[in-house]
C-alpha positions, -999 to 999 in steps of 0.1 A, spaced: -604 161 -529 -586 128 -522 -550 126 -534 -531 95 -543 -501 86 -521 -515 108 -493 -552 100 -489 -554 71 -514 -529 44 -504 -524 13 -525 -547 -15 -514 -535 -44 -536 -508 -52 -560 -516 -58 -597 -515 -96 -593 -537 -100 -562 -573 -95 -573 -596 -124 -579 -634 -131 -584 -639 -131 -546 -628 -94 -546 -657 -83 -567 -675 -53 -552 -644 -40 -534 -630 -5 -539 -593 -7 -547 -563 16 -553 -536 3 -577 -503 17 -588 -482 6 -617 -472 10 -653 -493 9 -685 -484 -24 -702 -510 -20 -730 -538 4 -739 -569 -3 -761 -597 21 -771 -629 1 -779 -653 27 -792 -656 49 -761 -643 25 -734 -606 27 -728 -589 -5 -715 -554 -6 -700 -533 -35 -686 -518 -21 -654 -486 -39 -645 -463 -40 -614 -439 -67 -602 -467 -89 -589 -487 -92 -621 -512 -74 -644 -548 -62 -639 -572 -50 -666 -586 -15 -659 -615 0 -678 -624 37 -681 -660 43 -691 -673 78 -699 -704 72 -677 -683 63 -647 -660 93 -645 -656 117 -674 -623 132 -662 -607 98 -656 -619 87 -691 -604 118 -708 -571 111 -690 -571 75 -700 -573 86 -737 -539 102 -732 -522 72 -717 -494 55 -735 -472 24 -728 -450 27 -697 -468 57 -682 -466 54 -644 -501 59 -630 -524 54 -601 -561 44 -604 -589 38 -580 -622 21 -587 -645 -8 -582 -636 -45 -588 -662 -62 -611 -664 -97 -626 -658 -99 -664 -686 -123 -671 -682 -139 -705 -650 -120 -712 -628 -137 -687 -591 -142 -696 -579 -176 -685 -543 -167 -694 -541 -141 -666 -543 -149 -629 -565 -118 -625 -584 -127 -657 -618 -132 -639 -621 -95 -629 -614 -60 -641 -614 -26 -622 -638 1 -633 -618 32 -627 -633 64 -614 -600 82 -606 -567 85 -624 -534 102 -617 -504 101 -640 -473 101 -619 -450 104 -649 -451 100 -687 -427 78 -707 -410 80 -741 -415 51 -764 -393 23 -750 -364 11 -772 -376 -25 -771 -406 -47 -762 -409 -58 -726 -422 -93 -734 -402 -123 -721 -400 -135 -757 -384 -103 -769 -360 -106 -798 -342 -73 -790 -304 -73 -791 -289 -80 -756 -266 -50 -759 -296 -27 -762 -313 -43 -733 -282 -41 -711 -278 -4 -721 -313 1 -707 -311 -25 -680 -336 -6 -658 -362 -12 -685 -351 -48 -692 -358 -55 -655 -394 -46 -660 -399 -78 -680 -420 -102 -659 -397 -131 -664 -367 -112 -651 -387 -98 -622 -397 -134 -613 -360 -143 -613 -351 -116 -588 -381 -125 -566 -367 -160 -564 -332 -148 -558 -345 -128 -529 -361 -159 -514 -327 -176 -517 -312 -149 -495 -340 -150 -469 -341 -188 -467 -303 -190 -464 -301 -165 -435 -330 -182 -417 -317 -217 -421 -281 -210 -411 -291 -188 -382 -314 -215 -369 -284 -239 -371 -262 -217 -349 -242 -198 -375 -232 -162 -370 -233 -138 -400 -200 -119 -400 -185 -97 -427 -150 -99 -440 -130 -72 -459 -133 -66 -496 -99 -48 -498 -72 -73 -488 -35 -80 -492 -25 -92 -527 -12 -128 -527 2 -143 -559 -13 -175 -572 -49 -185 -579 -72 -162 -598 -59 -128 -610 -70 -101 -586 -83 -66 -592 -59 -41 -577 -70 -10 -558 -43 18 -553 -40 33 -518 -40 71 -518 -28 72 -482 0 47 -489 16 58 -522 28 30 -544 9 4 -523 -21 -16 -535 -50 -35 -521 -65 -65 -539 -102 -71 -541 -108 -104 -523 -115 -134 -546 -130 -152 -515 -130 -148 -477 -110 -180 -473 -83 -168 -450 -105 -146 -429 -131 -173 -423 -103 -196 -411 -92 -169 -387 -128 -168 -374 -123 -204 -364 -91 -196 -347 -110 -168 -329 -135 -193 -316 -165 -181 -336 -173 -218 -342 -199 -213 -370 -197 -185 -395 -215 -176 -426 -218 -147 -451 -235 -139 -483 -205 -122 -499 -194 -105 -530 -162 -119 -545 -140 -106 -574 -118 -122 -601 -101 -104 -629 -104 -132 -654 -115 -136 -690 -153 -139 -691 -177 -165 -704 -214 -169 -704 -213 -184 -669 -186 -161 -655 -187 -125 -642 -159 -104 -627 -179 -99 -595 -201 -127 -581 -219 -137 -549 -214 -168 -528 -229 -183 -497 -198 -188 -476 -196 -208 -444 -170 -224 -420 -174 -247 -390 -152 -258 -362 -148 -294 -348 -162 -311 -379 -155 -337 -405 -168 -339 -440 -202 -353 -432 -210 -325 -408 -204 -298 -434 -221 -318 -461 -251 -323 -438 -255 -286 -433 -253 -279 -470 -278 -306 -479 -302 -292 -454 -298 -257 -470 -305 -271 -505 -336 -289 -492 -348 -257 -477 -341 -237 -508 -359 -261 -532 -389 -262 -508 -392 -224 -503 -384 -214 -539 -400 -242 -560 -421 -261 -535 -401 -292 -544 -392 -319 -518 -356 -330 -523 -347 -364 -508 -317 -369 -486 -290 -380 -482 -273 -370 -515 -253 -396 -534 -215 -396 -527 -194 -403 -557 -155 -405 -555 -137 -383 -580 -120 -412 -597 -154 -430 -602 -170 -398 -615 -143 -393 -640 -142 -429 -650 -179 -433 -656 -189 -399 -668 -157 -382 -680 -164 -353 -657 -161 -342 -620 -195 -326 -624 -216 -354 -639 -252 -350 -650 -269 -380 -633 -304 -374 -647 -296 -400 -673 -273 -431 -672 -252 -442 -703 -218 -442 -686 -184 -444 -703 -168 -478 -706 -131 -483 -700 -117 -507 -726 -80 -502 -719 -75 -537 -703 -94 -554 -731 -72 -537 -758 -40 -545 -738 -51 -582 -735 -57 -584 -773 -25 -564 -781 -46 -537 -800 -67 -563 -818 -52 -556 -852 -57 -518 -850 -23 -500 -849 -37 -468 -833 -52 -488 -804 -20 -507 -799 0 -475 -798 -24 -458 -775 -22 -484 -747 16 -487 -750 21 -450 -745 26 -439 -709 -8 -432 -693 -27 -441 -725 -63 -453 -723 -91 -465 -745 -127 -457 -736 -160 -460 -753 -196 -447 -751 -228 -463 -763 -257 -444 -779 -288 -466 -779 -303 -477 -812 -335 -457 -806 -315 -425 -808 -287 -437 -830 -310 -443 -860 -316 -406 -864 -279 -398 -869 -268 -398 -906 -233 -403 -918 -231 -365 -923 -242 -361 -886 -215 -385 -875 -189 -366 -895 -199 -334 -877 -193 -351 -844 -156 -356 -854 -154 -318 -856 -170 -317 -821 -143 -340 -808 -116 -318 -824 -129 -289 -805 -116 -306 -773 -82 -310 -789 -87 -346 -802 -75 -357 -836 -108 -373 -844 -135 -396 -831 -136 -434 -839 -170 -449 -842 -189 -480 -853 -226 -487 -859 -235 -522 -846 -252 -544 -873 -268 -578 -871 -247 -603 -852 -226 -576 -836 -208 -567 -869 -193 -532 -870 -204 -510 -899 -195 -475 -908 -163 -479 -889 -127 -468 -899 -113 -498 -878 -116 -523 -906 -87 -545 -894 -100 -551 -858 -101 -588 -849 -133 -606 -843 -122 -614 -807 -116 -578 -797 -148 -567 -814 -169 -592 -796 -151 -584 -763 -159 -547 -767 -195 -554 -777 -199 -574 -745 -181 -549 -722 -200 -519 -736 -234 -537 -737 -238 -531 -775 -267 -544 -794 -281 -542 -829 -284 -506 -841 -264 -490 -813 -236 -466 -820 -202 -470 -804 -179 -440 -800 -143 -446 -792 -116 -423 -780 -80 -432 -771 -49 -414 -759 -42 -393 -728 -67 -400 -700 -76 -363 -695 -84 -357 -732 -103 -390 -736 -125 -383 -707 -131 -347 -718 -141 -358 -754 -164 -387 -744 -179 -368 -714 -187 -338 -736 -201 -361 -763 -223 -379 -737 -239 -345 -727 -241 -332 -763 -259 -362 -777 -281 -367 -746 -293 -331 -750 -298 -334 -787 -318 -366 -784 -339 -355 -754 -324 -381 -731 -322 -357 -702 -354 -356 -681 -370 -322 -673 -379 -310 -639 -357 -335 -622 -330 -326 -596 -301 -350 -591 -277 -338 -564 -245 -356 -557 -213 -350 -537 -180 -355 -555 -154 -366 -530 -117 -376 -527 -103 -352 -552 -66 -352 -559 -48 -328 -535 -26 -315 -563 -28 -311 -601 -2 -302 -627 -3 -267 -643 5 -260 -679 42 -259 -670 40 -293 -654 44 -280 -618 23 -292 -590 -3 -267 -578 -32 -271 -553 -63 -285 -569 -84 -264 -545 -62 -242 -522 -30 -249 -502 -50 -251 -469 -70 -282 -480 -62 -312 -457 -47 -343 -472 -65 -376 -467 -51 -392 -435 -45 -425 -453 -23 -408 -479 -1 -386 -457 28 -411 -459 30 -404 -497 30 -366 -495 67 -365 -503 72 -397 -523 42 -396 -545 23 -363 -541 2 -367 -572 -15 -398 -557 -26 -380 -525 -63 -375 -521 -78 -343 -506 -105 -340 -480 -123 -319 -505 -159 -321 -518 -180 -305 -545 -218 -304 -546 -230 -311 -581 -265 -306 -595 -276 -317 -630 -241 -313 -644 -233 -280 -626 -209 -275 -597 -229 -254 -573 -207 -255 -542 -172 -266 -532 -152 -269 -499 -129 -289 -478 -117 -299 -444 -87 -275 -437 -53 -282 -424 -50 -272 -387 -17 -288 -379 14 -267 -387 36 -297 -395 12 -310 -421 8 -275 -435 46 -272 -439 48 -305 -457 21 -294 -482 39 -261 -488 71 -280 -495 53 -303 -519 41 -272 -538 77 -259 -539 70 -231 -515 100 -222 -492 94 -210 -457 101 -175 -468 76 -177 -497 49 -191 -473 55 -164 -448 54 -137 -475 20 -150 -489 2 -163 -458 23 -150 -428 -7 -137 -408 -26 -170 -411 4 -191 -402 11 -168 -373 -25 -172 -361 -22 -210 -364 5 -209 -336 -23 -203 -311 -45 -234 -309 -65 -236 -342 -94 -260 -340 -101 -287 -366 -123 -269 -391 -138 -271 -426 -162 -252 -448 -178 -247 -481 -190 -220 -505 -220 -221 -528 -224 -199 -559 -256 -178 -555 -256 -168 -592 -255 -204 -605 -279 -216 -578 -303 -188 -588 -299 -196 -625 -309 -232 -619 -338 -224 -596 -351 -199 -622 -345 -222 -652 -325 -194 -668 -300 -199 -696 -274 -173 -685 -260 -159 -653 -269 -125 -667 -306 -133 -663 -301 -135 -625 -276 -107 -619 -293 -73 -617 -266 -53 -635 -242 -77 -652 -211 -71 -672 -206 -81 -708 -181 -107 -719 -155 -79 -721 -162 -69 -685 -179 -36 -695 -211 -22 -680 -231 -8 -710 -255 10 -687 -229 32 -670 -201 30 -695 -178 15 -669 -148 12 -669 -140 47 -680 -111 71 -679 -102 92 -649 -87 127 -647 -50 134 -645 -56 150 -611 -70 117 -597 -40 98 -610 -17 123 -595 -34 119 -561 -28 81 -564 8 86 -575 0 67 -607 12 74 -643 -3 58 -673 19 42 -700 13 57 -735 
């Protein structure tokens, strides 16, 4: 007697059969997605990762198989063999395999199943905690399986494209030396070196630069990285990036390789042709027009800088505006919502937007509805002069029925509030086109930024090369120095970031001094890299792209957890395995570690 797996091998997956296959004998393996008993005939939907096929068990075809089918339940794992037949007038246009069914004449149950704790439909309303606890079942959902099929294509395309362009795939260590600064590291105690700790690498940055010193010329890696940070919906403690580095290059060379990779990914995964080259947008322009260094360019409606107008009119009769522009670094900016969308916003809706602005740390949100003749209505700025009002109307392109939102004060806060408002109202009013991909490069970032204590820190990392035209200001005005750094942005998401690196020791020393690092501090943190750079480092640069976010965008998912096989919760826990968990006293003793009570 023929036996499944040995004599009867799978001939097709459950998404493959079509009307042209009618008359073929087939063997299918999978899970019972649904079972229906129609007065003697038993129907099941047999599912695997490729799709679903309807199978019918008739008493006249094979009595034993029919009896066995009567015992089937959801999620039993089974094998069937039978004949493909057309469904005639009972076709299901909602299934790719809906033109056919398989009349089964043999059935084997590989394993039974308890009743699952939740429904496997993609529209399941089951609590996420329950689904994460049983993630192996959640991963049976067709939508999630489709996500991981796409993610697999991302890996395959990346390796093929970069290999074809002369890159070597080389691995770097996970357990590295702890270096203060940057993201918080996970620490790993060393049993063989009591009292000593490794850190889990937050990126291969230093090692990939060492590959360039070693003459590897072009390196890449699809690598796991680790950061012990507070989590959000779009952040996980462990994540994956496409990491690459190139020797003897300038910005355009690295960007060209990454553009080619994006074009290949969108072609292979979605069948979409992405035009090149991508737009280049300097950081200052991106912040000025969109209030963000990762602007969504699928719609326009830029911010309008009104600072000079307000200065020229000495505040235009509005004390708050006058005070804002007289304060050091104070700005006034506005954003226009067109009349077609503005008319749907009631006074109560506008009051809620004030709370939205306060969520960014603002004290409120000034606004005006533009009436006939350019008059401002529903505005708290009753004392504004006609001259300033007309000037703002002209500068912002305001017309009858439009809404003007104003924000004034510190530049960083103003841009954050109006940039956030631009995205919020565009999404709410369906101003963002669907199925459109707008890539752009953000360039000329500041080399340094101030931390919460007001100290200068690296905006990217301390090995980022300063712009050649700004080197002379490295000591006198470091805050004005631009970096040879670049981010790749897609539809309001940063998907990759990199820079041209410093390869000259004198420039590196000047950057360290600007950061307040003494020679001793620099050697303690980066001594092995600085030592390597004594031996002829080439000019080099690189970039890293986040695989999780790329996959999320390619899959149209709402959360990174939908494209990570076994994700952590926002508290960094794994509900499936109950990690992290306690360890025994013996294990702690072996590591020479004592826990504080």
